[in-house]
C-alpha positions as CSV (number, residue, x, y, z in Angstrom):
1,M,5.0,32.1,42.6
2,P,6.0,29.7,40.4
3,T,3.0,26.8,39.3
4,D,2.9,23.3,38.2
5,R,-0.2,24.1,36.6
6,P,1.0,24.1,32.3
7,T,0.0,26.5,30.2
8,A,-2.7,26.2,27.1
9,L,-1.1,23.6,24.9
10,T,-1.8,22.9,21.5
11,I,-2.8,19.1,19.9
12,G,0.7,18.5,19.3
13,E,1.7,19.3,23.3
14,V,-1.1,17.3,24.5
15,A,-0.4,13.8,21.8
16,A,3.0,14.1,23.1
17,R,2.1,14.3,26.6
18,T,-0.7,11.9,27.1
19,G,0.2,8.7,24.6
20,L,-3.1,9.4,22.9
21,T,-2.3,10.3,19.1
22,Q,-4.0,13.6,17.2
23,R,-7.0,11.5,15.7
24,T,-7.8,10.4,18.8
25,L,-8.4,13.8,20.3
26,R,-10.2,15.1,17.0
27,Y,-12.3,12.2,16.8
28,Y,-13.4,12.9,20.9
29,E,-14.4,16.4,19.4
30,D,-16.2,15.1,16.0
31,L,-18.4,13.0,19.1
32,G,-18.8,16.5,20.7
33,L,-17.0,15.3,24.2
34,L,-13.8,17.9,23.8
35,A,-13.9,21.3,22.5
36,P,-10.5,23.0,22.8
37,A,-10.8,26.4,22.2
38,R,-9.0,28.5,19.0
39,T,-6.1,30.8,18.5
40,D,-6.8,33.9,16.2
41,G,-4.9,31.2,14.2
42,G,-7.1,28.7,14.3
43,R,-5.5,26.1,15.9
44,R,-6.6,24.1,18.9
45,S,-5.7,25.5,22.5
46,Y,-6.1,22.9,25.6
47,D,-6.3,25.0,29.0
48,A,-6.6,23.1,32.4
49,G,-10.7,23.1,31.9
50,T,-10.3,21.0,28.7
51,L,-7.6,18.6,30.1
52,D,-9.7,18.0,33.3
53,R,-12.6,16.7,30.6
54,L,-9.9,14.7,29.0
55,Y,-8.8,13.4,31.8
56,R,-12.6,12.4,32.1
57,I,-13.5,10.5,28.9
58,R,-10.4,8.9,29.6
59,L,-10.8,7.1,32.7
60,Q,-13.8,6.5,31.7
61,R,-12.9,4.9,29.1
62,S,-10.1,2.6,30.9
63,L,-12.9,0.9,33.2
64,G,-14.3,0.2,30.2
65,T,-17.5,2.6,29.6
66,L,-18.5,2.2,25.7
67,V,-17.4,5.3,24.1
68,A,-21.6,6.0,23.6
69,E,-21.8,6.1,27.2
70,V,-19.3,8.9,28.3
71,A,-20.4,11.3,30.4
72,P,-17.6,14.5,31.6
73,D,-20.3,16.2,32.4
74,Q,-21.7,14.2,34.6
75,V,-19.1,11.9,36.2
76,D,-18.2,12.7,40.0
77,L,-14.7,13.3,39.7
78,L,-13.5,12.9,43.1
79,A,-15.2,9.2,42.2
80,I,-13.7,7.9,39.5
81,A,-10.5,9.2,40.6
82,R,-11.1,6.5,43.6
83,R,-11.9,4.1,41.6
84,H,-8.7,5.1,39.3
85,L,-6.7,4.3,42.7
86,A,-8.3,1.5,43.7
87,D,-7.5,-0.7,39.8
88,L,-4.1,0.4,40.4
89,D,-3.9,-0.5,43.8
90,T,-5.1,-4.4,42.8
91,R,-2.9,-4.3,39.5
92,L,-0.2,-3.5,41.8
93,A,-1.0,-6.3,44.4
94,Q,-1.1,-8.5,41.7
95,T,2.0,-7.5,40.1
96,A,3.7,-7.4,43.8
97,R,2.5,-11.4,44.1
98,E,3.7,-12.4,40.3
99,R,7.4,-11.1,41.2
100,E,8.0,-12.8,44.5
101,R,6.9,-16.0,42.7
102,V,9.8,-15.0,39.7
103,R,11.8,-14.2,42.5
104,A,11.8,-17.8,44.1
105,V,11.9,-19.7,40.8
106,E,15.2,-17.2,40.4
107,A,16.7,-18.3,43.4
108,R,15.9,-22.1,43.0
109,L,18.1,-21.2,39.3
110,L,20.9,-19.6,41.3
111,E,21.9,-22.5,43.8
112,G,21.3,-25.2,40.5
113,A,18.0,-26.8,40.9
114,G,15.4,-26.1,38.9
115,P,11.3,-24.9,38.9
116,T,9.3,-26.8,40.7
117,P,5.5,-28.1,38.9
118,T,4.0,-26.3,40.8
119,E,6.3,-23.0,40.9
120,L,6.2,-23.3,36.4
121,L,2.2,-23.6,36.6
122,D,2.1,-20.2,38.9
123,L,4.2,-18.3,36.5
124,L,2.0,-19.9,33.7
125,A,-0.9,-18.2,35.3
126,G,0.5,-15.1,35.6
127,L,1.6,-14.7,32.1
128,G,-2.1,-14.4,31.2
129,D,-4.4,-16.0,28.7
130,E,-2.3,-16.9,25.2
131,P,-3.2,-13.9,22.9
132,V,-5.5,-14.9,20.6
133,A,-3.6,-15.1,16.8
134,V,-6.2,-12.9,14.4
135,R,-4.9,-13.1,10.8
136,R,-5.6,-9.7,8.7
137,L,-7.9,-11.1,6.4
138,T,-10.4,-9.8,4.2
139,L,-13.5,-12.0,2.2
140,L,-15.0,-10.4,-0.8
141,V,-17.8,-12.4,-2.9
142,Y,-17.8,-11.7,-7.0
143,R,-18.7,-13.2,-9.5
144,D,-16.2,-13.7,-11.7
145,V,-12.8,-14.0,-9.0
146,E,-10.2,-14.3,-11.6
147,A,-11.0,-11.3,-13.6
148,M,-11.4,-9.1,-10.0
149,Q,-8.2,-10.6,-9.1
150,R,-6.3,-9.3,-12.5
151,F,-8.2,-6.1,-11.9
152,L,-6.9,-5.7,-8.4
153,V,-2.8,-6.3,-9.8
154,E,-3.3,-4.2,-12.9
155,A,-5.1,-1.3,-11.6
156,F,-4.7,-0.8,-7.5
157,G,-1.1,-2.3,-7.1
158,F,-2.0,-5.1,-5.0
159,A,0.2,-8.6,-5.5
160,P,-1.3,-11.6,-7.1
161,G,-2.0,-15.0,-5.4
162,P,-3.1,-18.0,-6.2
163,V,-6.7,-18.9,-8.1
164,T,-8.6,-22.3,-7.2
165,K,-10.2,-23.8,-10.6
166,H,-13.4,-26.7,-10.3
167,G,-12.7,-29.9,-12.7
168,T,-14.8,-27.4,-15.3
169,G,-12.3,-24.8,-15.2
170,K,-14.0,-22.2,-13.6
171,A,-12.1,-19.9,-11.1
172,V,-13.8,-20.5,-7.7
173,H,-10.9,-18.1,-5.3
174,A,-8.9,-16.2,-5.6
175,E,-5.9,-14.2,-3.8
176,V,-4.4,-11.0,-4.0
177,F,-1.9,-9.1,-0.7
178,V,-1.9,-5.4,-0.1
179,G,0.7,-4.8,2.6
180,D,0.7,-7.2,5.5
181,G,-3.1,-8.2,4.8
182,R,-4.2,-10.4,2.1
183,I,-8.1,-10.4,0.1
184,W,-9.4,-13.4,-0.6
185,M,-12.5,-13.7,-3.3
186,H,-15.0,-16.1,-3.3
187,H,-17.5,-16.9,-6.2
188,E,-21.3,-16.2,-5.7
189,S,-23.1,-19.2,-3.0
190,P,-26.9,-18.3,-3.2
191,R,-26.8,-21.5,-0.9
192,H,-24.6,-18.9,1.5
193,R,-26.3,-15.8,0.7
194,L,-22.9,-14.9,-0.7
195,A,-23.6,-12.6,-3.8
196,S,-21.7,-9.7,-6.0
197,P,-22.0,-5.9,-5.9
198,A,-23.5,-6.3,-9.7
199,T,-25.7,-9.0,-8.5
200,T,-27.1,-6.8,-5.3
201,G,-27.2,-3.7,-7.5
202,S,-25.2,-2.5,-4.6
203,S,-22.2,-2.5,-2.1
204,T,-22.8,-3.5,1.1
205,H,-18.9,-2.9,2.3
206,C,-16.0,-0.9,1.5
207,V,-12.3,-1.8,2.3
208,A,-10.5,0.9,3.7
209,I,-6.9,0.3,2.5
210,D,-4.0,2.5,3.7
211,V,-1.3,3.9,1.0
212,D,1.6,5.6,1.5
213,D,1.0,8.4,-1.2
214,V,-2.7,8.9,-1.8
215,E,-2.6,10.9,-4.9
216,A,-0.1,8.8,-6.2
217,H,-2.6,6.3,-6.0
218,H,-5.2,8.0,-7.0
219,A,-3.3,9.1,-10.0
220,R,-2.8,5.1,-11.5
221,T,-6.0,4.2,-10.7
222,A,-7.4,7.2,-12.5
223,A,-4.5,6.7,-15.7
224,W,-6.0,2.7,-15.6
225,G,-9.2,3.7,-15.9
226,A,-11.0,2.5,-13.0
227,E,-14.1,4.4,-11.7
228,I,-13.3,6.8,-9.4
229,A,-16.3,7.7,-6.4
230,Y,-14.6,10.6,-5.7
231,E,-11.9,12.7,-5.6
232,P,-8.6,13.1,-3.0
233,R,-10.3,15.0,-0.2
234,D,-9.5,15.9,3.9
235,M,-11.8,14.0,6.0
236,P,-13.0,15.0,9.3
237,Y,-11.6,11.7,11.0
238,G,-7.8,13.1,10.2
239,V,-6.8,11.6,6.5
240,R,-6.8,12.5,2.8
241,E,-8.8,10.1,0.8
242,Y,-10.3,9.2,-2.5
243,G,-12.7,6.2,-3.6
244,A,-12.3,3.6,-6.3
245,R,-15.3,1.2,-7.0
246,D,-14.0,-2.4,-8.8
247,P,-16.1,-3.5,-11.8
248,E,-18.4,-5.4,-10.2
249,G,-19.7,-2.4,-7.8
250,G,-17.7,-3.1,-4.8
251,L,-16.2,0.4,-3.1
252,W,-13.2,0.8,-2.3
253,S,-11.4,3.6,-0.1
254,F,-7.3,4.9,-0.2
255,M,-6.1,6.8,2.5
256,Q,-3.1,8.3,4.0
257,P,-3.0,10.5,7.4
258,I,-2.7,13.9,6.9
259,E,0.1,15.7,7.7
260,S,-0.7,19.4,8.2
261,A,0.6,22.4,8.8
262,E,-0.5,22.1,12.3
263,E,0.5,19.0,13.1
264,I,3.8,19.2,12.4
265,D,4.1,22.8,13.8
266,E,1.9,21.5,17.1
């Protein structure tokens, strides 16, 4: 008898059919939320029970449940499926109303008339809130921002930005660019409780940077003579990563997504 119940799927097939990334699926495993079976070759195998559990997890997340509060074993699947339907019905009704408003404006434009102020206000309301403009910016605190800029450019290969100096000639602000992000470096300020890792004796932050070739970047950094905190290694969250420290003790990690045979084949 034909059936539409899928046989066991690989992690790649589940990712392709659900739109989830393999990293997200492995993250659920790290949290103990998912535990797909393994084949004799050690590959993940998603059967119907695992997919049911994944649906419970994703549904709770889509309805606003914090990941720390997701409980796939405790949720009433019928109740949450009904919540899902109710949420979809609400969104469909809103979309239908918005569609009618847009069609009304289209009809007026076809007649050679412009939309009324009321119609324009209705259209604006349907567009929702303006997304918050976020500039990718990191602010780090150092004793010598000018020396730190030189280090980041020479050792890590970042692009130099402007340096701002006081009348005394001391640099109080410096910038570098990496990818589509920008890093600001600010001088120490006891007034604002801003201190370098060299002053505190510990690093309270770690800057994580995605690179195209983590091995090549590690070789460059090591050849320059920077302190390597840990060698390149595969991490359980799906990246190959190494760490380095800057001259004032700040920790930097450079990472590249793991493209293992499992990810390619599955």
